Chimera marker file (.cmm) of the C-alpha trace (Angstrom):
<marker_set name="trace">
<marker id="1" x="-3.102" y="42.713" z="131.730" r="1" g="1" b="0" radius="0.5"/>
<marker id="2" x="-6.005" y="42.846" z="134.160" r="1" g="1" b="0" radius="0.5"/>
<marker id="3" x="-9.265" y="44.731" z="133.713" r="1" g="1" b="0" radius="0.5"/>
<marker id="4" x="-12.328" y="44.801" z="135.925" r="1" g="1" b="0" radius="0.5"/>
<marker id="5" x="-15.605" y="43.858" z="134.253" r="1" g="1" b="0" radius="0.5"/>
<marker id="6" x="-18.996" y="44.816" z="135.666" r="1" g="1" b="0" radius="0.5"/>
<marker id="7" x="-22.088" y="43.242" z="134.106" r="1" g="1" b="0" radius="0.5"/>
<marker id="8" x="-25.648" y="44.283" z="134.870" r="1" g="1" b="0" radius="0.5"/>
<marker id="9" x="-29.143" y="42.747" z="134.767" r="1" g="1" b="0" radius="0.5"/>
<marker id="10" x="-29.478" y="39.805" z="132.359" r="1" g="1" b="0" radius="0.5"/>
<marker id="11" x="-25.802" y="40.032" z="131.398" r="1" g="1" b="0" radius="0.5"/>
<marker id="12" x="-24.613" y="38.776" z="134.809" r="1" g="1" b="0" radius="0.5"/>
<marker id="13" x="-25.080" y="35.188" z="133.607" r="1" g="1" b="0" radius="0.5"/>
<marker id="14" x="-21.979" y="35.702" z="131.438" r="1" g="1" b="0" radius="0.5"/>
<marker id="15" x="-19.668" y="36.472" z="134.377" r="1" g="1" b="0" radius="0.5"/>
<marker id="16" x="-16.778" y="34.057" z="134.967" r="1" g="1" b="0" radius="0.5"/>
<marker id="17" x="-16.931" y="31.672" z="137.931" r="1" g="1" b="0" radius="0.5"/>
<marker id="18" x="-14.576" y="33.797" z="140.065" r="1" g="1" b="0" radius="0.5"/>
<marker id="19" x="-16.950" y="36.801" z="139.949" r="1" g="1" b="0" radius="0.5"/>
<marker id="20" x="-17.922" y="38.565" z="143.151" r="1" g="1" b="0" radius="0.5"/>
<marker id="21" x="-21.402" y="39.999" z="142.806" r="1" g="1" b="0" radius="0.5"/>
<marker id="22" x="-21.549" y="41.573" z="139.364" r="1" g="1" b="0" radius="0.5"/>
<marker id="23" x="-17.746" y="42.176" z="139.186" r="1" g="1" b="0" radius="0.5"/>
<marker id="24" x="-14.848" y="40.104" z="137.910" r="1" g="1" b="0" radius="0.5"/>
<marker id="25" x="-11.179" y="40.770" z="137.225" r="1" g="1" b="0" radius="0.5"/>
<marker id="26" x="-10.084" y="39.334" z="133.887" r="1" g="1" b="0" radius="0.5"/>
<marker id="27" x="-6.652" y="38.696" z="132.412" r="1" g="1" b="0" radius="0.5"/>
<marker id="28" x="-6.725" y="39.828" z="128.794" r="1" g="1" b="0" radius="0.5"/>
<marker id="29" x="-3.999" y="40.292" z="126.169" r="1" g="1" b="0" radius="0.5"/>
<marker id="30" x="-2.373" y="43.731" z="125.847" r="1" g="1" b="0" radius="0.5"/>
<marker id="31" x="-4.171" y="45.835" z="123.245" r="1" g="1" b="0" radius="0.5"/>
<marker id="32" x="-7.540" y="44.106" z="123.709" r="1" g="1" b="0" radius="0.5"/>
<marker id="33" x="-10.699" y="46.048" z="122.919" r="1" g="1" b="0" radius="0.5"/>
<marker id="34" x="-14.129" y="46.079" z="124.539" r="1" g="1" b="0" radius="0.5"/>
<marker id="35" x="-15.334" y="43.852" z="121.678" r="1" g="1" b="0" radius="0.5"/>
<marker id="36" x="-12.676" y="41.256" z="122.519" r="1" g="1" b="0" radius="0.5"/>
<marker id="37" x="-13.780" y="41.237" z="126.176" r="1" g="1" b="0" radius="0.5"/>
<marker id="38" x="-17.358" y="40.604" z="124.998" r="1" g="1" b="0" radius="0.5"/>
<marker id="39" x="-16.080" y="37.701" z="122.889" r="1" g="1" b="0" radius="0.5"/>
<marker id="40" x="-14.091" y="36.231" z="125.799" r="1" g="1" b="0" radius="0.5"/>
<marker id="41" x="-17.223" y="36.358" z="127.972" r="1" g="1" b="0" radius="0.5"/>
<marker id="42" x="-19.326" y="34.895" z="125.114" r="1" g="1" b="0" radius="0.5"/>
<marker id="43" x="-21.754" y="37.825" z="125.249" r="1" g="1" b="0" radius="0.5"/>
<marker id="44" x="-23.656" y="38.136" z="121.947" r="1" g="1" b="0" radius="0.5"/>
<marker id="45" x="-22.588" y="41.414" z="120.336" r="1" g="1" b="0" radius="0.5"/>
<marker id="46" x="-26.205" y="42.600" z="119.956" r="1" g="1" b="0" radius="0.5"/>
<marker id="47" x="-26.949" y="42.370" z="123.715" r="1" g="1" b="0" radius="0.5"/>
<marker id="48" x="-24.905" y="45.215" z="125.218" r="1" g="1" b="0" radius="0.5"/>
<marker id="49" x="-26.435" y="48.627" z="124.622" r="1" g="1" b="0" radius="0.5"/>
<marker id="50" x="-24.390" y="50.795" z="126.969" r="1" g="1" b="0" radius="0.5"/>
<marker id="51" x="-20.660" y="50.351" z="127.549" r="1" g="1" b="0" radius="0.5"/>
<marker id="52" x="-18.636" y="52.491" z="129.931" r="1" g="1" b="0" radius="0.5"/>
<marker id="53" x="-14.884" y="52.417" z="130.451" r="1" g="1" b="0" radius="0.5"/>
<marker id="54" x="-13.875" y="54.062" z="133.720" r="1" g="1" b="0" radius="0.5"/>
<marker id="55" x="-17.328" y="55.654" z="133.924" r="1" g="1" b="0" radius="0.5"/>
<marker id="56" x="-17.288" y="57.189" z="130.422" r="1" g="1" b="0" radius="0.5"/>
<marker id="57" x="-19.186" y="56.044" z="127.330" r="1" g="1" b="0" radius="0.5"/>
<marker id="58" x="-17.075" y="53.824" z="125.069" r="1" g="1" b="0" radius="0.5"/>
<marker id="59" x="-17.438" y="52.143" z="121.687" r="1" g="1" b="0" radius="0.5"/>
<marker id="60" x="-16.727" y="48.442" z="121.130" r="1" g="1" b="0" radius="0.5"/>
<marker id="61" x="-13.423" y="49.257" z="119.405" r="1" g="1" b="0" radius="0.5"/>
<marker id="62" x="-12.044" y="51.076" z="122.469" r="1" g="1" b="0" radius="0.5"/>
<marker id="63" x="-8.628" y="49.635" z="123.372" r="1" g="1" b="0" radius="0.5"/>
<marker id="64" x="-8.341" y="48.879" z="127.082" r="1" g="1" b="0" radius="0.5"/>
<marker id="65" x="-5.478" y="49.588" z="129.470" r="1" g="1" b="0" radius="0.5"/>
<marker id="66" x="-4.261" y="47.862" z="132.641" r="1" g="1" b="0" radius="0.5"/>
<marker id="67" x="-6.711" y="48.431" z="135.503" r="1" g="1" b="0" radius="0.5"/>
<marker id="68" x="-9.590" y="49.787" z="133.391" r="1" g="1" b="0" radius="0.5"/>
<marker id="69" x="-13.131" y="49.138" z="134.593" r="1" g="1" b="0" radius="0.5"/>
<marker id="70" x="-15.532" y="48.051" z="131.849" r="1" g="1" b="0" radius="0.5"/>
<marker id="71" x="-19.242" y="48.348" z="132.713" r="1" g="1" b="0" radius="0.5"/>
<marker id="72" x="-21.688" y="46.679" z="130.341" r="1" g="1" b="0" radius="0.5"/>
<marker id="73" x="-25.462" y="47.201" z="130.400" r="1" g="1" b="0" radius="0.5"/>
<marker id="74" x="-28.232" y="45.494" z="128.398" r="1" g="1" b="0" radius="0.5"/>
<marker id="75" x="-31.128" y="47.461" z="126.888" r="1" g="1" b="0" radius="0.5"/>
<marker id="76" x="-32.967" y="49.294" z="129.639" r="1" g="1" b="0" radius="0.5"/>
<marker id="77" x="-36.766" y="49.292" z="129.720" r="1" g="1" b="0" radius="0.5"/>
<marker id="78" x="-39.404" y="50.613" z="132.022" r="1" g="1" b="0" radius="0.5"/>
<marker id="79" x="-40.166" y="53.948" z="133.530" r="1" g="1" b="0" radius="0.5"/>
<marker id="80" x="-43.228" y="56.082" z="133.082" r="1" g="1" b="0" radius="0.5"/>
<marker id="81" x="-45.080" y="56.405" z="129.783" r="1" g="1" b="0" radius="0.5"/>
<marker id="82" x="-44.863" y="59.748" z="128.039" r="1" g="1" b="0" radius="0.5"/>
<marker id="83" x="-47.748" y="62.114" z="128.900" r="1" g="1" b="0" radius="0.5"/>
<link id1="1" id2="2" r="1" g="1" b="0" radius="0.2"/>
<link id1="2" id2="3" r="1" g="1" b="0" radius="0.2"/>
<link id1="3" id2="4" r="1" g="1" b="0" radius="0.2"/>
<link id1="4" id2="5" r="1" g="1" b="0" radius="0.2"/>
<link id1="5" id2="6" r="1" g="1" b="0" radius="0.2"/>
<link id1="6" id2="7" r="1" g="1" b="0" radius="0.2"/>
<link id1="7" id2="8" r="1" g="1" b="0" radius="0.2"/>
<link id1="8" id2="9" r="1" g="1" b="0" radius="0.2"/>
<link id1="9" id2="10" r="1" g="1" b="0" radius="0.2"/>
<link id1="10" id2="11" r="1" g="1" b="0" radius="0.2"/>
<link id1="11" id2="12" r="1" g="1" b="0" radius="0.2"/>
<link id1="12" id2="13" r="1" g="1" b="0" radius="0.2"/>
<link id1="13" id2="14" r="1" g="1" b="0" radius="0.2"/>
<link id1="14" id2="15" r="1" g="1" b="0" radius="0.2"/>
<link id1="15" id2="16" r="1" g="1" b="0" radius="0.2"/>
<link id1="16" id2="17" r="1" g="1" b="0" radius="0.2"/>
<link id1="17" id2="18" r="1" g="1" b="0" radius="0.2"/>
<link id1="18" id2="19" r="1" g="1" b="0" radius="0.2"/>
<link id1="19" id2="20" r="1" g="1" b="0" radius="0.2"/>
<link id1="20" id2="21" r="1" g="1" b="0" radius="0.2"/>
<link id1="21" id2="22" r="1" g="1" b="0" radius="0.2"/>
<link id1="22" id2="23" r="1" g="1" b="0" radius="0.2"/>
<link id1="23" id2="24" r="1" g="1" b="0" radius="0.2"/>
<link id1="24" id2="25" r="1" g="1" b="0" radius="0.2"/>
<link id1="25" id2="26" r="1" g="1" b="0" radius="0.2"/>
<link id1="26" id2="27" r="1" g="1" b="0" radius="0.2"/>
<link id1="27" id2="28" r="1" g="1" b="0" radius="0.2"/>
<link id1="28" id2="29" r="1" g="1" b="0" radius="0.2"/>
<link id1="29" id2="30" r="1" g="1" b="0" radius="0.2"/>
<link id1="30" id2="31" r="1" g="1" b="0" radius="0.2"/>
<link id1="31" id2="32" r="1" g="1" b="0" radius="0.2"/>
<link id1="32" id2="33" r="1" g="1" b="0" radius="0.2"/>
<link id1="33" id2="34" r="1" g="1" b="0" radius="0.2"/>
<link id1="34" id2="35" r="1" g="1" b="0" radius="0.2"/>
<link id1="35" id2="36" r="1" g="1" b="0" radius="0.2"/>
<link id1="36" id2="37" r="1" g="1" b="0" radius="0.2"/>
<link id1="37" id2="38" r="1" g="1" b="0" radius="0.2"/>
<link id1="38" id2="39" r="1" g="1" b="0" radius="0.2"/>
<link id1="39" id2="40" r="1" g="1" b="0" radius="0.2"/>
<link id1="40" id2="41" r="1" g="1" b="0" radius="0.2"/>
<link id1="41" id2="42" r="1" g="1" b="0" radius="0.2"/>
<link id1="42" id2="43" r="1" g="1" b="0" radius="0.2"/>
<link id1="43" id2="44" r="1" g="1" b="0" radius="0.2"/>
<link id1="44" id2="45" r="1" g="1" b="0" radius="0.2"/>
<link id1="45" id2="46" r="1" g="1" b="0" radius="0.2"/>
<link id1="46" id2="47" r="1" g="1" b="0" radius="0.2"/>
<link id1="47" id2="48" r="1" g="1" b="0" radius="0.2"/>
<link id1="48" id2="49" r="1" g="1" b="0" radius="0.2"/>
<link id1="49" id2="50" r="1" g="1" b="0" radius="0.2"/>
<link id1="50" id2="51" r="1" g="1" b="0" radius="0.2"/>
<link id1="51" id2="52" r="1" g="1" b="0" radius="0.2"/>
<link id1="52" id2="53" r="1" g="1" b="0" radius="0.2"/>
<link id1="53" id2="54" r="1" g="1" b="0" radius="0.2"/>
<link id1="54" id2="55" r="1" g="1" b="0" radius="0.2"/>
<link id1="55" id2="56" r="1" g="1" b="0" radius="0.2"/>
<link id1="56" id2="57" r="1" g="1" b="0" radius="0.2"/>
<link id1="57" id2="58" r="1" g="1" b="0" radius="0.2"/>
<link id1="58" id2="59" r="1" g="1" b="0" radius="0.2"/>
<link id1="59" id2="60" r="1" g="1" b="0" radius="0.2"/>
<link id1="60" id2="61" r="1" g="1" b="0" radius="0.2"/>
<link id1="61" id2="62" r="1" g="1" b="0" radius="0.2"/>
<link id1="62" id2="63" r="1" g="1" b="0" radius="0.2"/>
<link id1="63" id2="64" r="1" g="1" b="0" radius="0.2"/>
<link id1="64" id2="65" r="1" g="1" b="0" radius="0.2"/>
<link id1="65" id2="66" r="1" g="1" b="0" radius="0.2"/>
<link id1="66" id2="67" r="1" g="1" b="0" radius="0.2"/>
<link id1="67" id2="68" r="1" g="1" b="0" radius="0.2"/>
<link id1="68" id2="69" r="1" g="1" b="0" radius="0.2"/>
<link id1="69" id2="70" r="1" g="1" b="0" radius="0.2"/>
<link id1="70" id2="71" r="1" g="1" b="0" radius="0.2"/>
<link id1="71" id2="72" r="1" g="1" b="0" radius="0.2"/>
<link id1="72" id2="73" r="1" g="1" b="0" radius="0.2"/>
<link id1="73" id2="74" r="1" g="1" b="0" radius="0.2"/>
<link id1="74" id2="75" r="1" g="1" b="0" radius="0.2"/>
<link id1="75" id2="76" r="1" g="1" b="0" radius="0.2"/>
<link id1="76" id2="77" r="1" g="1" b="0" radius="0.2"/>
<link id1="77" id2="78" r="1" g="1" b="0" radius="0.2"/>
<link id1="78" id2="79" r="1" g="1" b="0" radius="0.2"/>
<link id1="79" id2="80" r="1" g="1" b="0" radius="0.2"/>
<link id1="80" id2="81" r="1" g="1" b="0" radius="0.2"/>
<link id1="81" id2="82" r="1" g="1" b="0" radius="0.2"/>
<link id1="82" id2="83" r="1" g="1" b="0" radius="0.2"/>
</marker_set>
């Protein structure tokens, strides 16, 4: 089955060669989870801090379906210091 993967910031280096921008369609086995997508992309499990599936927060054990969009973000830093 095919899922769309979107990687952000320092994670973009793990995108497959056929990626367009920060997006890539991947063929994965039926019943694959977010964790298995991370393994296929060789992303260390400690790196992703925010995972969305179809725009909603998801855990690593979330089983994916045909056509899902998986967005993976590293830790986010910056902003203004607290007053």
